PDB file of N, H, CA, C and O in Angstrom:
ATOM      1  N   MET A   1     172.708  65.510  54.381  1.00  0.00           N
ATOM      2  CA  MET A   1     172.472  66.775  53.708  1.00  0.00           C
ATOM      3  C   MET A   1     170.988  66.880  53.358  1.00  0.00           C
ATOM      4  O   MET A   1     170.408  65.957  52.785  1.00  0.00           O
ATOM      5  N   GLU A   2     170.390  68.004  53.705  1.00  0.00           N
ATOM      6  H   GLU A   2     170.861  68.754  54.170  1.00  0.00           H
ATOM      7  CA  GLU A   2     168.972  68.227  53.419  1.00  0.00           C
ATOM      8  C   GLU A   2     168.825  68.869  52.042  1.00  0.00           C
ATOM      9  O   GLU A   2     169.161  70.039  51.855  1.00  0.00           O
ATOM     10  N   ILE A   3     168.326  68.105  51.095  1.00  0.00           N
ATOM     11  H   ILE A   3     168.053  67.155  51.247  1.00  0.00           H
ATOM     12  CA  ILE A   3     168.100  68.588  49.731  1.00  0.00           C
ATOM     13  C   ILE A   3     166.613  68.472  49.437  1.00  0.00           C
ATOM     14  O   ILE A   3     165.978  67.483  49.802  1.00  0.00           O
ATOM     15  N   GLU A   4     166.057  69.484  48.776  1.00  0.00           N
ATOM     16  H   GLU A   4     166.573  70.287  48.480  1.00  0.00           H
ATOM     17  CA  GLU A   4     164.651  69.471  48.384  1.00  0.00           C
ATOM     18  C   GLU A   4     164.554  69.689  46.881  1.00  0.00           C
ATOM     19  O   GLU A   4     165.492  70.174  46.249  1.00  0.00           O
ATOM     20  N   LEU A   5     163.400  69.322  46.316  1.00  0.00           N
ATOM     21  H   LEU A   5     162.638  68.928  46.829  1.00  0.00           H
ATOM     22  CA  LEU A   5     163.174  69.580  44.900  1.00  0.00           C
ATOM     23  C   LEU A   5     163.277  71.072  44.628  1.00  0.00           C
ATOM     24  O   LEU A   5     162.758  71.886  45.392  1.00  0.00           O
ATOM     25  N   GLY A   6     163.939  71.424  43.557  1.00  0.00           N
ATOM     26  H   GLY A   6     164.361  70.763  42.937  1.00  0.00           H
ATOM     27  CA  GLY A   6     164.062  72.822  43.164  1.00  0.00           C
ATOM     28  C   GLY A   6     165.279  73.531  43.716  1.00  0.00           C
ATOM     29  O   GLY A   6     165.573  74.657  43.313  1.00  0.00           O
ATOM     30  N   ASP A   7     166.000  72.890  44.639  1.00  0.00           N
ATOM     31  H   ASP A   7     165.762  71.976  44.967  1.00  0.00           H
ATOM     32  CA  ASP A   7     167.215  73.505  45.165  1.00  0.00           C
ATOM     33  C   ASP A   7     168.242  73.647  44.055  1.00  0.00           C
ATOM     34  O   ASP A   7     168.299  72.812  43.152  1.00  0.00           O
ATOM     35  N   VAL A   8     169.050  74.689  44.112  1.00  0.00           N
ATOM     36  H   VAL A   8     169.005  75.367  44.845  1.00  0.00           H
ATOM     37  CA  VAL A   8     170.132  74.900  43.158  1.00  0.00           C
ATOM     38  C   VAL A   8     171.444  74.704  43.905  1.00  0.00           C
ATOM     39  O   VAL A   8     171.678  75.327  44.940  1.00  0.00           O
ATOM     40  N   VAL A   9     172.302  73.829  43.370  1.00  0.00           N
ATOM     41  H   VAL A   9     172.112  73.323  42.529  1.00  0.00           H
ATOM     42  CA  VAL A   9     173.571  73.516  44.009  1.00  0.00           C
ATOM     43  C   VAL A   9     174.721  73.789  43.045  1.00  0.00           C
ATOM     44  O   VAL A   9     174.541  73.824  41.827  1.00  0.00           O
ATOM     45  N   ARG A  10     175.905  73.981  43.618  1.00  0.00           N
ATOM     46  H   ARG A  10     176.052  73.953  44.607  1.00  0.00           H
ATOM     47  CA  ARG A  10     177.124  74.128  42.830  1.00  0.00           C
ATOM     48  C   ARG A  10     177.961  72.883  43.096  1.00  0.00           C
ATOM     49  O   ARG A  10     178.205  72.533  44.251  1.00  0.00           O
ATOM     50  N   LEU A  11     178.405  72.210  42.031  1.00  0.00           N
ATOM     51  H   LEU A  11     178.208  72.494  41.093  1.00  0.00           H
ATOM     52  CA  LEU A  11     179.222  71.007  42.170  1.00  0.00           C
ATOM     53  C   LEU A  11     180.702  71.351  42.087  1.00  0.00           C
ATOM     54  O   LEU A  11     181.077  72.449  41.676  1.00  0.00           O
ATOM     55  N   ARG A  12     181.541  70.391  42.485  1.00  0.00           N
ATOM     56  H   ARG A  12     181.237  69.499  42.819  1.00  0.00           H
ATOM     57  CA  ARG A  12     182.991  70.611  42.499  1.00  0.00           C
ATOM     58  C   ARG A  12     183.563  70.853  41.107  1.00  0.00           C
ATOM     59  O   ARG A  12     184.436  71.704  40.938  1.00  0.00           O
ATOM     60  N   LYS A  13     183.084  70.120  40.117  1.00  0.00           N
ATOM     61  H   LYS A  13     182.374  69.428  40.254  1.00  0.00           H
ATOM     62  CA  LYS A  13     183.588  70.265  38.748  1.00  0.00           C
ATOM     63  C   LYS A  13     182.534  70.920  37.870  1.00  0.00           C
ATOM     64  O   LYS A  13     181.334  70.748  38.085  1.00  0.00           O
ATOM     65  N   GLN A  14     183.000  71.678  36.875  1.00  0.00           N
ATOM     66  H   GLN A  14     183.975  71.818  36.701  1.00  0.00           H
ATOM     67  CA  GLN A  14     182.079  72.279  35.919  1.00  0.00           C
ATOM     68  C   GLN A  14     181.606  71.234  34.924  1.00  0.00           C
ATOM     69  O   GLN A  14     182.300  70.253  34.655  1.00  0.00           O
ATOM     70  N   HIS A  15     180.418  71.455  34.382  1.00  0.00           N
ATOM     71  H   HIS A  15     179.855  72.251  34.600  1.00  0.00           H
ATOM     72  CA  HIS A  15     179.891  70.650  33.292  1.00  0.00           C
ATOM     73  C   HIS A  15     180.683  71.033  32.037  1.00  0.00           C
ATOM     74  O   HIS A  15     181.163  72.163  31.952  1.00  0.00           O
ATOM     75  N   PRO A  16     180.835  70.136  31.065  1.00  0.00           N
ATOM     76  CA  PRO A  16     181.572  70.477  29.836  1.00  0.00           C
ATOM     77  C   PRO A  16     181.044  71.723  29.119  1.00  0.00           C
ATOM     78  O   PRO A  16     181.793  72.355  28.373  1.00  0.00           O
ATOM     79  N   CYS A  17     179.790  72.087  29.322  1.00  0.00           N
ATOM     80  H   CYS A  17     179.182  71.574  29.927  1.00  0.00           H
ATOM     81  CA  CYS A  17     179.236  73.288  28.688  1.00  0.00           C
ATOM     82  C   CYS A  17     179.724  74.561  29.380  1.00  0.00           C
ATOM     83  O   CYS A  17     179.535  75.658  28.855  1.00  0.00           O
ATOM     84  N   GLY A  18     180.343  74.428  30.540  1.00  0.00           N
ATOM     85  H   GLY A  18     180.496  73.537  30.967  1.00  0.00           H
ATOM     86  CA  GLY A  18     180.846  75.585  31.274  1.00  0.00           C
ATOM     87  C   GLY A  18     180.004  75.965  32.471  1.00  0.00           C
ATOM     88  O   GLY A  18     180.422  76.791  33.281  1.00  0.00           O
ATOM     89  N   GLY A  19     178.814  75.373  32.601  1.00  0.00           N
ATOM     90  H   GLY A  19     178.475  74.701  31.943  1.00  0.00           H
ATOM     91  CA  GLY A  19     177.937  75.675  33.726  1.00  0.00           C
ATOM     92  C   GLY A  19     178.384  74.951  34.986  1.00  0.00           C
ATOM     93  O   GLY A  19     178.925  73.848  34.919  1.00  0.00           O
ATOM     94  N   ASP A  20     178.154  75.580  36.138  1.00  0.00           N
ATOM     95  H   ASP A  20     177.715  76.477  36.193  1.00  0.00           H
ATOM     96  CA  ASP A  20     178.500  74.921  37.395  1.00  0.00           C
ATOM     97  C   ASP A  20     177.346  74.917  38.393  1.00  0.00           C
ATOM     98  O   ASP A  20     177.510  74.475  39.530  1.00  0.00           O
ATOM     99  N   GLU A  21     176.176  75.408  37.973  1.00  0.00           N
ATOM    100  H   GLU A  21     176.042  75.767  37.050  1.00  0.00           H
ATOM    101  CA  GLU A  21     175.003  75.391  38.848  1.00  0.00           C
ATOM    102  C   GLU A  21     173.971  74.414  38.313  1.00  0.00           C
ATOM    103  O   GLU A  21     173.688  74.378  37.115  1.00  0.00           O
ATOM    104  N   TRP A  22     173.411  73.620  39.223  1.00  0.00           N
ATOM    105  H   TRP A  22     173.640  73.649  40.196  1.00  0.00           H
ATOM    106  CA  TRP A  22     172.488  72.544  38.881  1.00  0.00           C
ATOM    107  C   TRP A  22     171.240  72.650  39.735  1.00  0.00           C
ATOM    108  O   TRP A  22     171.317  73.021  40.906  1.00  0.00           O
ATOM    109  N   GLN A  23     170.085  72.325  39.156  1.00  0.00           N
ATOM    110  H   GLN A  23     170.022  72.023  38.205  1.00  0.00           H
ATOM    111  CA  GLN A  23     168.820  72.313  39.888  1.00  0.00           C
ATOM    112  C   GLN A  23     168.406  70.870  40.133  1.00  0.00           C
ATOM    113  O   GLN A  23     168.474  70.041  39.226  1.00  0.00           O
ATOM    114  N   VAL A  24     167.977  70.564  41.359  1.00  0.00           N
ATOM    115  H   VAL A  24     167.922  71.238  42.096  1.00  0.00           H
ATOM    116  CA  VAL A  24     167.520  69.226  41.718  1.00  0.00           C
ATOM    117  C   VAL A  24     166.109  69.040  41.171  1.00  0.00           C
ATOM    118  O   VAL A  24     165.206  69.806  41.509  1.00  0.00           O
ATOM    119  N   VAL A  25     165.912  68.011  40.315  1.00  0.00           N
ATOM    120  H   VAL A  25     166.646  67.389  40.040  1.00  0.00           H
ATOM    121  CA  VAL A  25     164.599  67.788  39.713  1.00  0.00           C
ATOM    122  C   VAL A  25     163.973  66.456  40.127  1.00  0.00           C
ATOM    123  O   VAL A  25     162.806  66.211  39.822  1.00  0.00           O
ATOM    124  N   ARG A  26     164.727  65.584  40.820  1.00  0.00           N
ATOM    125  H   ARG A  26     165.675  65.783  41.068  1.00  0.00           H
ATOM    126  CA  ARG A  26     164.173  64.312  41.293  1.00  0.00           C
ATOM    127  C   ARG A  26     164.959  63.869  42.516  1.00  0.00           C
ATOM    128  O   ARG A  26     166.184  63.977  42.548  1.00  0.00           O
ATOM    129  N   LEU A  27     164.248  63.367  43.525  1.00  0.00           N
ATOM    130  H   LEU A  27     163.252  63.278  43.499  1.00  0.00           H
ATOM    131  CA  LEU A  27     164.873  62.871  44.739  1.00  0.00           C
ATOM    132  C   LEU A  27     164.506  61.418  44.962  1.00  0.00           C
ATOM    133  O   LEU A  27     163.456  60.961  44.512  1.00  0.00           O
ATOM    134  N   GLY A  28     165.359  60.701  45.649  1.00  0.00           N
ATOM    135  H   GLY A  28     166.212  61.073  46.015  1.00  0.00           H
ATOM    136  CA  GLY A  28     165.145  59.300  45.974  1.00  0.00           C
ATOM    137  C   GLY A  28     166.494  58.688  46.290  1.00  0.00           C
ATOM    138  O   GLY A  28     167.391  59.381  46.770  1.00  0.00           O
ATOM    139  N   ALA A  29     166.651  57.390  46.025  1.00  0.00           N
ATOM    140  H   ALA A  29     165.922  56.828  45.635  1.00  0.00           H
ATOM    141  CA  ALA A  29     167.951  56.755  46.186  1.00  0.00           C
ATOM    142  C   ALA A  29     168.943  57.377  45.201  1.00  0.00           C
ATOM    143  O   ALA A  29     170.136  57.483  45.485  1.00  0.00           O
ATOM    144  N   ASP A  30     168.430  57.784  44.047  1.00  0.00           N
ATOM    145  H   ASP A  30     167.461  57.698  43.816  1.00  0.00           H
ATOM    146  CA  ASP A  30     169.209  58.516  43.052  1.00  0.00           C
ATOM    147  C   ASP A  30     168.668  59.935  42.988  1.00  0.00           C
ATOM    148  O   ASP A  30     167.495  60.176  43.272  1.00  0.00           O
ATOM    149  N   ILE A  31     169.531  60.871  42.614  1.00  0.00           N
ATOM    150  H   ILE A  31     170.484  60.676  42.383  1.00  0.00           H
ATOM    151  CA  ILE A  31     169.128  62.269  42.503  1.00  0.00           C
ATOM    152  C   ILE A  31     169.373  62.729  41.074  1.00  0.00           C
ATOM    153  O   ILE A  31     170.479  62.590  40.551  1.00  0.00           O
ATOM    154  N   ARG A  32     168.332  63.279  40.439  1.00  0.00           N
ATOM    155  H   ARG A  32     167.434  63.392  40.863  1.00  0.00           H
ATOM    156  CA  ARG A  32     168.469  63.812  39.078  1.00  0.00           C
ATOM    157  C   ARG A  32     168.656  65.316  39.182  1.00  0.00           C
ATOM    158  O   ARG A  32     167.882  66.009  39.841  1.00  0.00           O
ATOM    159  N   ILE A  33     169.699  65.809  38.518  1.00  0.00           N
ATOM    160  H   ILE A  33     170.327  65.245  37.982  1.00  0.00           H
ATOM    161  CA  ILE A  33     169.977  67.233  38.507  1.00  0.00           C
ATOM    162  C   ILE A  33     170.010  67.738  37.067  1.00  0.00           C
ATOM    163  O   ILE A  33     170.328  66.988  36.144  1.00  0.00           O
ATOM    164  N   LYS A  34     169.680  69.013  36.886  1.00  0.00           N
ATOM    165  H   LYS A  34     169.423  69.622  37.636  1.00  0.00           H
ATOM    166  CA  LYS A  34     169.628  69.620  35.559  1.00  0.00           C
ATOM    167  C   LYS A  34     170.586  70.800  35.519  1.00  0.00           C
ATOM    168  O   LYS A  34     170.536  71.678  36.381  1.00  0.00           O
ATOM    169  N   CYS A  35     171.462  70.819  34.515  1.00  0.00           N
ATOM    170  H   CYS A  35     171.503  70.106  33.815  1.00  0.00           H
ATOM    171  CA  CYS A  35     172.390  71.926  34.327  1.00  0.00           C
ATOM    172  C   CYS A  35     171.584  73.173  33.971  1.00  0.00           C
ATOM    173  O   CYS A  35     170.742  73.135  33.074  1.00  0.00           O
ATOM    174  N   LEU A  36     171.839  74.271  34.670  1.00  0.00           N
ATOM    175  H   LEU A  36     172.523  74.302  35.399  1.00  0.00           H
ATOM    176  CA  LEU A  36     171.090  75.498  34.418  1.00  0.00           C
ATOM    177  C   LEU A  36     171.624  76.249  33.206  1.00  0.00           C
ATOM    178  O   LEU A  36     171.014  77.230  32.780  1.00  0.00           O
ATOM    179  N   ASN A  37     172.746  75.815  32.639  1.00  0.00           N
ATOM    180  H   ASN A  37     173.242  75.019  32.984  1.00  0.00           H
ATOM    181  CA  ASN A  37     173.309  76.460  31.461  1.00  0.00           C
ATOM    182  C   ASN A  37     172.775  75.817  30.177  1.00  0.00           C
ATOM    183  O   ASN A  37     172.275  76.517  29.296  1.00  0.00           O
ATOM    184  N   CYS A  38     172.882  74.472  30.065  1.00  0.00           N
ATOM    185  H   CYS A  38     173.288  73.903  30.780  1.00  0.00           H
ATOM    186  CA  CYS A  38     172.493  73.787  28.825  1.00  0.00           C
ATOM    187  C   CYS A  38     171.253  72.907  28.988  1.00  0.00           C
ATOM    188  O   CYS A  38     170.765  72.355  28.001  1.00  0.00           O
ATOM    189  N   HIS A  39     170.735  72.763  30.203  1.00  0.00           N
ATOM    190  H   HIS A  39     171.131  73.211  31.005  1.00  0.00           H
ATOM    191  CA  HIS A  39     169.518  72.007  30.523  1.00  0.00           C
ATOM    192  C   HIS A  39     169.653  70.497  30.358  1.00  0.00           C
ATOM    193  O   HIS A  39     168.640  69.800  30.293  1.00  0.00           O
ATOM    194  N   ARG A  40     170.867  69.976  30.289  1.00  0.00           N
ATOM    195  H   ARG A  40     171.690  70.542  30.342  1.00  0.00           H
ATOM    196  CA  ARG A  40     171.049  68.522  30.299  1.00  0.00           C
ATOM    197  C   ARG A  40     170.767  68.006  31.696  1.00  0.00           C
ATOM    198  O   ARG A  40     170.962  68.709  32.688  1.00  0.00           O
ATOM    199  N   GLN A  41     170.293  66.740  31.758  1.00  0.00           N
ATOM    200  H   GLN A  41     170.135  66.170  30.953  1.00  0.00           H
ATOM    201  CA  GLN A  41     169.993  66.143  33.048  1.00  0.00           C
ATOM    202  C   GLN A  41     170.923  64.968  33.301  1.00  0.00           C
ATOM    203  O   GLN A  41     171.267  64.221  32.385  1.00  0.00           O
ATOM    204  N   VAL A  42     171.328  64.816  34.564  1.00  0.00           N
ATOM    205  H   VAL A  42     171.049  65.423  35.308  1.00  0.00           H
ATOM    206  CA  VAL A  42     172.238  63.761  34.984  1.00  0.00           C
ATOM    207  C   VAL A  42     171.631  63.076  36.203  1.00  0.00           C
ATOM    208  O   VAL A  42     171.077  63.736  37.082  1.00  0.00           O
ATOM    209  N   LEU A  43     171.739  61.751  36.252  1.00  0.00           N
ATOM    210  H   LEU A  43     172.189  61.215  35.538  1.00  0.00           H
ATOM    211  CA  LEU A  43     171.248  60.972  37.382  1.00  0.00           C
ATOM    212  C   LEU A  43     172.446  60.462  38.177  1.00  0.00           C
ATOM    213  O   LEU A  43     173.293  59.749  37.639  1.00  0.00           O
ATOM    214  N   LEU A  44     172.518  60.828  39.460  1.00  0.00           N
ATOM    215  H   LEU A  44     171.830  61.408  39.897  1.00  0.00           H
ATOM    216  CA  LEU A  44     173.621  60.425  40.326  1.00  0.00           C
ATOM    217  C   LEU A  44     173.089  59.683  41.537  1.00  0.00           C
ATOM    218  O   LEU A  44     171.997  59.975  42.023  1.00  0.00           O
ATOM    219  N   GLU A  45     173.866  58.716  42.028  1.00  0.00           N
ATOM    220  H   GLU A  45     174.754  58.478  41.633  1.00  0.00           H
ATOM    221  CA  GLU A  45     173.519  58.079  43.287  1.00  0.00           C
ATOM    222  C   GLU A  45     173.643  59.120  44.395  1.00  0.00           C
ATOM    223  O   GLU A  45     174.473  60.026  44.316  1.00  0.00           O
ATOM    224  N   ARG A  46     172.815  58.986  45.425  1.00  0.00           N
ATOM    225  H   ARG A  46     172.141  58.250  45.490  1.00  0.00           H
ATOM    226  CA  ARG A  46     172.774  59.987  46.497  1.00  0.00           C
ATOM    227  C   ARG A  46     174.153  60.206  47.129  1.00  0.00           C
ATOM    228  O   ARG A  46     174.548  61.349  47.358  1.00  0.00           O
ATOM    229  N   GLY A  47     174.880  59.139  47.408  1.00  0.00           N
ATOM    230  H   GLY A  47     174.560  58.211  47.222  1.00  0.00           H
ATOM    231  CA  GLY A  47     176.200  59.266  48.035  1.00  0.00           C
ATOM    232  C   GLY A  47     177.183  60.021  47.162  1.00  0.00           C
ATOM    233  O   GLY A  47     177.930  60.867  47.653  1.00  0.00           O
ATOM    234  N   ILE A  48     177.186  59.725  45.879  1.00  0.00           N
ATOM    235  H   ILE A  48     176.579  59.038  45.480  1.00  0.00           H
ATOM    236  CA  ILE A  48     178.075  60.420  44.938  1.00  0.00           C
ATOM    237  C   ILE A  48     177.678  61.884  44.846  1.00  0.00           C
ATOM    238  O   ILE A  48     178.543  62.761  44.847  1.00  0.00           O
ATOM    239  N   PHE A  49     176.381  62.159  44.765  1.00  0.00           N
ATOM    240  H   PHE A  49     175.679  61.447  44.763  1.00  0.00           H
ATOM    241  CA  PHE A  49     175.885  63.536  44.699  1.00  0.00           C
ATOM    242  C   PHE A  49     176.354  64.337  45.913  1.00  0.00           C
ATOM    243  O   PHE A  49     176.848  65.455  45.766  1.00  0.00           O
ATOM    244  N   GLU A  50     176.200  63.768  47.112  1.00  0.00           N
ATOM    245  H   GLU A  50     175.799  62.860  47.231  1.00  0.00           H
ATOM    246  CA  GLU A  50     176.561  64.478  48.332  1.00  0.00           C
ATOM    247  C   GLU A  50     178.058  64.760  48.407  1.00  0.00           C
ATOM    248  O   GLU A  50     178.464  65.788  48.949  1.00  0.00           O
ATOM    249  N   ARG A  51     178.886  63.857  47.867  1.00  0.00           N
ATOM    250  H   ARG A  51     178.555  63.023  47.427  1.00  0.00           H
ATOM    251  CA  ARG A  51     180.329  64.098  47.844  1.00  0.00           C
ATOM    252  C   ARG A  51     180.710  65.186  46.854  1.00  0.00           C
ATOM    253  O   ARG A  51     181.681  65.910  47.074  1.00  0.00           O
ATOM    254  N   ARG A  52     179.951  65.312  45.757  1.00  0.00           N
ATOM    255  H   ARG A  52     179.162  64.724  45.578  1.00  0.00           H
ATOM    256  CA  ARG A  52     180.288  66.279  44.708  1.00  0.00           C
ATOM    257  C   ARG A  52     179.768  67.688  44.948  1.00  0.00           C
ATOM    258  O   ARG A  52     180.238  68.634  44.315  1.00  0.00           O
ATOM    259  N   VAL A  53     178.809  67.844  45.850  1.00  0.00           N
ATOM    260  H   VAL A  53     178.428  67.076  46.364  1.00  0.00           H
ATOM    261  CA  VAL A  53     178.239  69.171  46.106  1.00  0.00           C
ATOM    262  C   VAL A  53     179.260  70.034  46.836  1.00  0.00           C
ATOM    263  O   VAL A  53     179.832  69.624  47.847  1.00  0.00           O
ATOM    264  N   ARG A  54     179.478  71.232  46.310  1.00  0.00           N
ATOM    265  H   ARG A  54     179.014  71.565  45.489  1.00  0.00           H
ATOM    266  CA  ARG A  54     180.360  72.203  46.956  1.00  0.00           C
ATOM    267  C   ARG A  54     179.545  73.167  47.816  1.00  0.00           C
ATOM    268  O   ARG A  54     179.928  73.473  48.946  1.00  0.00           O
ATOM    269  N   ALA A  55     178.417  73.646  47.277  1.00  0.00           N
ATOM    270  H   ALA A  55     178.106  73.397  46.359  1.00  0.00           H
ATOM    271  CA  ALA A  55     177.627  74.638  48.009  1.00  0.00           C
ATOM    272  C   ALA A  55     176.178  74.600  47.564  1.00  0.00           C
ATOM    273  O   ALA A  55     175.865  74.224  46.434  1.00  0.00           O
ATOM    274  N   LEU A  56     175.298  74.998  48.477  1.00  0.00           N
ATOM    275  H   LEU A  56     175.552  75.303  49.395  1.00  0.00           H
ATOM    276  CA  LEU A  56     173.883  75.174  48.165  1.00  0.00           C
ATOM    277  C   LEU A  56     173.713  76.637  47.755  1.00  0.00           C
ATOM    278  O   LEU A  56     173.926  77.541  48.563  1.00  0.00           O
ATOM    279  N   VAL A  57     173.330  76.866  46.506  1.00  0.00           N
ATOM    280  H   VAL A  57     173.156  76.131  45.850  1.00  0.00           H
ATOM    281  CA  VAL A  57     173.226  78.232  45.983  1.00  0.00           C
ATOM    282  C   VAL A  57     171.918  78.877  46.412  1.00  0.00           C
ATOM    283  O   VAL A  57     171.918  79.997  46.921  1.00  0.00           O
ATOM    284  N   SER A  58     170.796  78.176  46.210  1.00  0.00           N
ATOM    285  H   SER A  58     170.797  77.265  45.797  1.00  0.00           H
ATOM    286  CA  SER A  58     169.511  78.716  46.633  1.00  0.00           C
ATOM    287  C   SER A  58     168.552  77.589  46.962  1.00  0.00           C
ATOM    288  O   SER A  58     168.681  76.470  46.466  1.00  0.00           O
ATOM    289  N   ARG A  59     167.599  77.905  47.801  1.00  0.00           N
ATOM    290  H   ARG A  59     167.494  78.814  48.204  1.00  0.00           H
ATOM    291  CA  ARG A  59     166.595  76.930  48.221  1.00  0.00           C
ATOM    292  C   ARG A  59     165.479  76.836  47.199  1.00  0.00           C
ATOM    293  O   ARG A  59     165.412  77.622  46.254  1.00  0.00           O
ATOM    294  N   ASN A  60     164.605  75.862  47.403  1.00  0.00           N
ATOM    295  H   ASN A  60     164.660  75.223  48.171  1.00  0.00           H
ATOM    296  CA  ASN A  60     163.442  75.555  46.571  1.00  0.00           C
ATOM    297  C   ASN A  60     162.805  76.809  45.979  1.00  0.00           C
ATOM    298  O   ASN A  60     162.486  77.753  46.702  1.00  0.00           O
ATOM    299  N   GLU A  61     162.624  76.810  44.669  1.00  0.00           N
ATOM    300  H   GLU A  61     162.883  76.044  44.082  1.00  0.00           H
ATOM    301  CA  GLU A  61     162.034  77.962  43.973  1.00  0.00           C
ATOM    302  C   GLU A  61     160.608  77.699  43.521  1.00  0.00           C
ATOM    303  O   GLU A  61     160.147  78.296  42.548  1.00  0.00           O
ATOM    304  N   GLY A  62     159.907  76.820  44.211  1.00  0.00           N
ATOM    305  H   GLY A  62     160.281  76.336  45.002  1.00  0.00           H
ATOM    306  CA  GLY A  62     158.515  76.537  43.877  1.00  0.00           C
ATOM    307  C   GLY A  62     158.358  75.669  42.643  1.00  0.00           C
ATOM    308  O   GLY A  62     157.577  76.005  41.753  1.00  0.00           O
ATOM    309  N   VAL A  63     159.084  74.558  42.568  1.00  0.00           N
ATOM    310  H   VAL A  63     159.718  74.285  43.291  1.00  0.00           H
ATOM    311  CA  VAL A  63     159.021  73.663  41.420  1.00  0.00           C
ATOM    312  C   VAL A  63     157.708  72.907  41.440  1.00  0.00           C
ATOM    313  O   VAL A  63     157.262  72.447  42.491  1.00  0.00           O
ATOM    314  N   THR A  64     157.092  72.778  40.279  1.00  0.00           N
ATOM    315  H   THR A  64     157.454  73.152  39.425  1.00  0.00           H
ATOM    316  CA  THR A  64     155.863  71.998  40.176  1.00  0.00           C
ATOM    317  C   THR A  64     156.195  70.616  39.627  1.00  0.00           C
ATOM    318  O   THR A  64     157.351  70.345  39.303  1.00  0.00           O
ATOM    319  N   GLY A  65     155.215  69.750  39.520  1.00  0.00           N
ATOM    320  H   GLY A  65     154.276  69.970  39.784  1.00  0.00           H
ATOM    321  CA  GLY A  65     155.416  68.388  39.068  1.00  0.00           C
ATOM    322  C   GLY A  65     155.666  68.257  37.585  1.00  0.00           C
ATOM    323  O   GLY A  65     156.023  67.166  37.140  1.00  0.00           O
ATOM    324  N   SER A  66     155.502  69.300  36.789  1.00  0.00           N
ATOM    325  H   SER A  66     155.212  70.187  37.150  1.00  0.00           H
ATOM    326  CA  SER A  66     155.684  69.176  35.341  1.00  0.00           C
ATOM    327  C   SER A  66     157.145  69.334  34.958  1.00  0.00           C
ATOM    328  O   SER A  66     157.909  69.993  35.663  1.00  0.00           O
ATOM    329  N   ASP A  67     157.537  68.727  33.837  1.00  0.00           N
ATOM    330  H   ASP A  67     156.917  68.191  33.264  1.00  0.00           H
ATOM    331  CA  ASP A  67     158.912  68.806  33.363  1.00  0.00           C
ATOM    332  C   ASP A  67     159.063  69.882  32.301  1.00  0.00           C
ATOM    333  O   ASP A  67     160.092  69.915  31.627  1.00  0.00           O
ATOM    334  N   GLY A  68     158.088  70.761  32.119  1.00  0.00           N
ATOM    335  H   GLY A  68     157.252  70.734  32.666  1.00  0.00           H
ATOM    336  CA  GLY A  68     158.030  71.730  31.079  1.00  0.00           C
ATOM    337  C   GLY A  68     159.007  72.788  31.129  1.00  0.00           C
ATOM    338  O   GLY A  68     159.015  73.662  30.262  1.00  0.00           O
TER     339      GLY A  68
END
């Protein structure tokens, strides 16, 4: 699966806050995603992440290196 920084994905299960869309904020052996509803961040292994992704909502939105 081709994932880039800033991509927005929908996972199979909703986050406890009710959000189901996540933005990719870090790539590597592990992938860090941020809930777009409550802004919590979760670190998942790449294999687990790829199994949990249901759909790619939107492509890279021009993310910069800052966490602001």
